[in-house]
C-alpha positions in Angstrom: -14.7 -12.5 9.5 -10.9 -12.5 11.1 -8.5 -10.6 8.9 -4.4 -10.8 9.5 -1.9 -8.3 8.1 1.5 -7.9 8.7 4.1 -5.0 9.3 7.3 -3.2 7.4 9.8 -3.3 10.0 10.4 0.1 9.5 6.8 1.3 10.2 7.4 -1.2 13.4 9.9 1.1 14.6 7.1 4.2 14.0 4.3 2.4 15.6 6.3 1.6 18.7 6.9 5.4 19.3 3.0 6.2 18.5 1.8 3.4 21.1 4.7 3.4 23.6 2.4 3.7 26.1 -0.5 1.3 25.2 -0.5 -1.7 27.6 -3.5 -3.9 26.2 -4.5 -5.6 23.1 -6.8 -3.4 22.1 -5.3 0.2 22.9 -2.5 -0.7 20.6 -4.6 -1.9 17.7 -6.9 1.1 18.4 -3.5 3.5 17.6 -2.5 1.2 14.7 -5.6 1.4 13.2 -6.3 5.4 13.7 -3.0 5.5 12.0 -4.4 4.4 8.9 -1.1 2.4 7.8 -2.5 0.1 5.1 -6.0 0.9 5.3 -6.4 0.6 2.0 -6.6 -3.1 2.5 -8.7 -3.3 5.4 -12.2 -4.6 4.8 -14.8 -2.4 6.0 -16.2 -4.0 8.7 -12.5 -3.8 10.2 -13.0 -0.4 9.8 -16.0 0.4 11.4 -15.5 -2.1 14.3 -18.3 -4.6 13.5 -18.5 -7.1 16.0 -18.5 -10.3 13.8 -15.0 -8.6 12.3 -11.7 -9.2 14.1 -8.2 -7.6 13.1 -4.7 -8.3 14.2 -1.1 -7.9 12.9 -0.2 -11.8 12.9 3.7 -10.5 12.9 3.4 -7.7 15.7 5.1 -9.4 18.4 3.8 -6.7 21.3 0.1 -6.8 20.3 0.2 -10.7 19.9 2.0 -11.1 23.3 -0.7 -8.5 24.7 -3.4 -10.6 23.7 -2.2 -14.1 24.6 -1.5 -12.6 28.1 -4.9 -11.1 28.3 -6.5 -14.7 27.0 -4.3 -16.6 29.8 -2.2 -18.2 27.1 0.6 -20.4 29.4 4.1 -20.1 28.7 5.9 -18.0 25.6 3.8 -19.5 22.4 4.9 -19.1 19.3 3.1 -15.9 17.2 1.7 -18.9 14.8 0.3 -20.3 18.1 -1.2 -17.1 18.9 -2.9 -16.5 15.4 -4.4 -19.8 15.6 -5.5 -19.4 18.9 -7.3 -15.9 18.1 -9.0 -17.5 14.7 -10.5 -20.5 17.6 -11.6 -17.8 20.2 -12.7 -15.6 17.3 -14.6 -18.6 15.8 -13.8 -17.4 12.6 -15.7 -18.4 9.2 -13.9 -16.4 6.7 -10.2 -16.1 7.0 -8.5 -13.1 4.9 -5.0 -13.0 5.2 -2.7 -9.6 3.7 0.6 -12.0 4.9 0.6 -15.3 3.6 4.0 -16.0 2.8 4.6 -15.6 6.3 1.5 -18.0 7.4 1.0 -20.3 3.4 -0.6 -23.6 2.9 1.1 -25.5 5.9 -0.7 -22.7 8.4 -4.2 -22.9 6.7 -3.9 -26.7 7.3 -4.2 -26.0 10.9 -6.7 -23.8 10.8 -9.5 -24.7 13.4 -12.8 -26.4 12.0 -15.0 -23.1 12.4 -13.2 -21.7 9.5 -15.1 -21.7 6.0 -13.0 -20.0 4.0 -9.9 -18.3 3.1 -8.3 -15.9 1.0 -4.9 -14.1 0.6 -3.9 -11.2 -0.9 -0.4 -11.3 -2.6 0.8 -8.8 -5.3 4.4 -9.6 -5.3 7.2 -12.1 -6.1 6.9 -14.9 -3.9 9.7 -17.3 -4.3 9.1 -20.8 -3.7 6.0 -19.9 -1.3 2.8 -22.7 -1.7 -0.5 -20.9 -1.4 -2.3 -23.6 -3.1 -4.2 -24.3 0.4 -6.0 -21.1 0.2 -9.7 -21.0 -1.1 -8.6 -18.1 -3.8 -5.4 -15.8 -4.1 -6.4 -12.3 -4.7 -4.5 -9.7 -6.3 -4.5 -6.4 -8.9 -1.4 -7.7 -11.1 -2.9 -9.7 -13.9 0.3 -11.3 -14.3 1.1 -12.3 -11.1 -2.2 -13.6 -10.8 -1.8 -15.8 -13.7 1.5 -17.2 -12.1 -0.3 -18.1 -9.3 -2.5 -20.2 -11.4 0.0 -22.0 -13.2 1.5 -22.7 -9.1 -2.2 -24.5 -9.1 -4.0 -21.9 -6.7 -7.7 -20.1 -7.6 -6.5 -16.4 -8.5 -9.0 -13.7 -8.2 -8.6 -9.9 -9.4 -9.6 -8.0 -6.5 -8.5 -4.1 -5.5 -7.9 -1.7 -2.4 -10.2 1.1 -1.7 -9.5 4.7 -1.1 -9.4 5.4 2.6 -12.1 7.8 3.4 -10.0 9.9 5.8 -8.4 10.8 3.1 -11.2 13.4 2.6 -10.0 15.1 5.7 -6.8 16.4 3.6 -5.7 18.4 1.2 -7.3 21.1 1.8 -4.8 23.7 2.4 -2.0 25.3 0.3 0.1 22.6 -1.6 3.6 23.9 -1.0 5.4 20.6 -2.4 5.7 20.7 -6.1 6.6 16.8 -6.1 6.3 13.9 -3.7 8.0 10.4 -3.8 7.6 8.3 -0.6 8.9 4.7 -0.9 12.0 2.7 -1.4 14.9 3.7 -3.7 16.9 0.5 -5.4 19.3 0.7 -8.4 17.6 -2.5 -9.4 14.4 -1.1 -10.3 15.8 0.7 -13.1 13.2 2.4 -14.8 11.8 3.7 -11.4 15.6 4.7 -10.4 16.1 6.9 -13.6 12.6 8.5 -13.0 14.1 9.4 -9.2 17.0 10.4 -10.5 16.1 12.7 -13.2 13.1 14.5 -11.1 15.5 15.3 -7.9 17.9 17.2 -10.0 15.0 19.5 -10.5 15.2 20.0 -6.6 17.1 23.5 -7.1 14.4 24.9 -8.7 11.3 23.2 -7.7 10.4 21.9 -3.8 10.7 17.9 -4.6 10.5 15.9 -1.2 11.6 12.5 -1.5 10.5 10.2 1.9 12.8 7.1 1.4 12.9 4.0 3.5 16.8 3.5 3.2 18.8 0.0 4.3 21.3 0.2 7.3 24.2 0.0 4.8 22.7 2.8 2.8 22.7 5.1 6.0 26.3 3.7 6.4 27.4 4.4 3.3 26.2 7.7 2.8 27.9 8.8 6.2 30.9 10.8 6.5 33.0 7.5 7.6 31.2 5.5 5.0 33.0 7.6 2.6 36.1 5.5 3.0 34.3 2.6 2.9 33.7 0.0 -0.2 30.3 0.4 -0.1 29.6 2.5 -3.2 26.5 0.0 -4.5 25.0 1.1 -1.7 25.2 4.9 -2.1 22.1 6.8 -3.7 23.0 9.0 -6.6 24.2 12.4 -5.2 20.9 14.1 -6.9 19.2 11.7 -4.3 20.8 11.6 -1.5 20.8 15.4 -0.8 17.3 15.6 -0.7 16.7 12.3 0.8 14.2 12.4 4.2 13.2 9.5 6.6 10.1 7.5 5.5 6.5 8.5 6.3 3.6 6.2 6.8 -0.1 6.7 7.6 -1.5 10.1 8.1 1.8 11.5 8.2 1.6 10.3 4.5 -1.5 11.6 3.9 -0.3 14.9 4.9 2.1 15.1 2.7 0.0 14.0 -0.2 -2.2 17.0 0.3 0.4 19.2 0.3 1.6 18.1 -2.8 1.2 18.8 -6.5 2.3 16.1 -7.9 3.0 12.4 -6.3 4.9 10.1 -8.0 4.3 6.6 -7.7 6.4 5.2 -10.2 6.1 0.9 -10.5 9.4 -1.2 -10.0 10.4 -3.6 -12.7 8.3 -6.6 -11.4 5.3 -4.9 -12.1 5.8 -5.4 -16.0 3.0 -3.9 -17.6 0.8 -4.2 -15.1 -0.7 -1.0 -13.0 -2.9 -2.0 -10.2 -3.4 1.3 -8.8 -4.4 2.7 -12.3 -7.6 0.5 -12.3 -8.5 1.5 -8.7 -8.7 4.9 -9.7 -10.7 4.2 -12.9 -12.7 2.2 -10.3 -13.7 4.7 -8.1 -14.5 7.1 -11.0 -11.7 9.4 -9.2 -10.3 11.9 -12.0 -8.6 14.2 -9.6 -7.0 12.5 -6.3 -4.5 14.8 -4.2 -5.2 17.6 -6.9 -3.4 15.6 -9.6 -5.3 14.5 -12.8 -5.2 11.4 -14.2 -3.7 11.2 -17.7 -3.6 8.3 -19.5 -1.7 5.5 -18.2 0.4 3.3 -19.0 0.1 -0.6 -19.2 -2.4 -3.2 -18.3 -5.3 -2.0 -15.6 -6.1 -5.8 -14.8 -10.0 -5.0 -16.5 -8.7 -6.0 -19.9 -7.6 -3.0 -21.6 -4.8 -1.3 -22.1 -4.5 2.2 -20.9 -1.7 3.0 -23.3 1.7 5.3 -22.5 1.5 8.0 -20.5 1.0 11.3 -21.5 2.7 13.9 -19.1 4.3 16.0 -21.8 3.3 19.3 -23.4 1.9 18.9 -27.0 1.0 15.6 -26.8 4.4 14.0 -26.2 4.5 10.5 -25.2 7.4 9.4 -22.4 7.7 7.1 -19.6 7.4 9.8 -16.9 7.6 12.9 -18.2 7.6 15.0 -14.4 9.9 17.5 -16.0 8.1 19.0 -18.8 5.2 18.8 -16.8 6.6 21.0 -14.1 7.8 23.8 -16.6 3.8 24.2 -16.8 3.2 24.4 -13.0 3.3 27.8 -11.7 4.4 28.6 -8.2 0.9 29.4 -7.1 -0.1 25.8 -7.6 -2.0 26.7 -10.6 -2.1 24.5 -14.0 0.1 25.7 -17.1 -1.1 26.0 -20.6 -1.4 22.7 -21.2 -5.0 21.9 -20.9 -4.3 18.5 -19.6 -2.4 19.4 -16.5 -6.0 20.5 -14.8 -6.5 22.4 -11.9 -3.9 21.2 -9.2 -5.5 22.9 -6.3 -8.8 20.2 -6.1 -9.5 18.8 -3.3 -7.4 15.1 -2.2 -10.4 12.2 -3.1 -13.5 13.8 -3.7 -15.3 10.5 -5.3 -17.2 7.7 -4.4 -14.3 6.6 -1.7 -16.5 3.6 -0.6 -17.5 2.0 -4.3 -14.2 0.0 -4.8 -14.6 -1.1 -1.1 -17.9 -2.5 -1.4 -17.1 -4.1 -5.2 -14.2 -6.0 -2.9 -16.6 -7.0 -0.2 -18.7 -8.3 -3.1 -15.7 -10.4 -4.7 -15.2 -12.3 -1.2 -19.1 -12.3 -0.9 -19.3 -14.3 -4.7 -16.1 -16.8 -3.7 -17.8 -17.1 -0.6 -20.8 -20.0 -1.4 -21.2 -21.0 2.2 -22.9 -18.5 4.9 -21.9 -15.2 4.9 -23.3 -14.1 8.1 -23.1 -10.1 8.6 -20.2 -10.4 6.6 -20.8 -7.3 4.3 -22.8 -4.1 6.2 -24.4 -2.9 3.5 -24.5 0.8 2.8 
């Protein structure tokens, strides 16, 4: 089994710092996997380093050129050529690609004959990308899966899993009232409104936003940027005042484990789909990072509707009534009078962290009608 992934540009800069002294493919890959960025999507054989499994980030030029040099590939091959050489060298039977827009159907047509089955993960709008050559497109957004079916792809519901290393976090004091890690865009109107509303509470609560900002946003919010026509790239003052650089992997886990409330607002493209909600339900997890899962908004991918979010006291319905809920949280981290708030000092992810990962592998096994070998290491 071969799993290929890809990196955010901002994470790549972080990885280059972590792996500044790494001089081999194995060392840089080990540092990456240990940092846990994207680990929710990695299959169990990869995380447990089973000999039949191979993992790489096909867009990490430093990593890939380490491998090419170590294997004696002549000249300066393209990243695509290196990835194909890795698949052939590994004698891959099952290829699972997390970066299919970069490596679409045209790439699948070049795979060596040892590859029996191909799958890819895609849970975002993809323009005119052609994924029809993949055996199945996997994702946790039913509406996006349906759009792939309309394009002629086989599409199957599939979920990431909670990282078992999350158990190491969240056992200390929770000093952050509200945490958000991600991106901000005025185009994501619902999330932008929620983030601005919560940021306005920073005078009385500890609100932490770790945001990935574009170069134009950083320039627009600089002293010199105030004199330039960059208004559309500036974030609202309430957000800009508290925004800090993004975090990833273990640093993200540490912040989640130190927070009473973690915002994970869906962007507009998600529509009514709520893939992560179904993930928590599939785990049977009622509390993650000390936050009780309340009634959730939208389709969870299992054929049922979770209804509206209930975060306000007294049963009031709202899109995301965080300010009302904050009013019920004491400075010591305890719950307020709303019995639905639960105890905000619970552990990080305490239940059945491997269940969804085993189910995910079972999905791949069901889709893979040929010989599976030791694709799945059962527990």
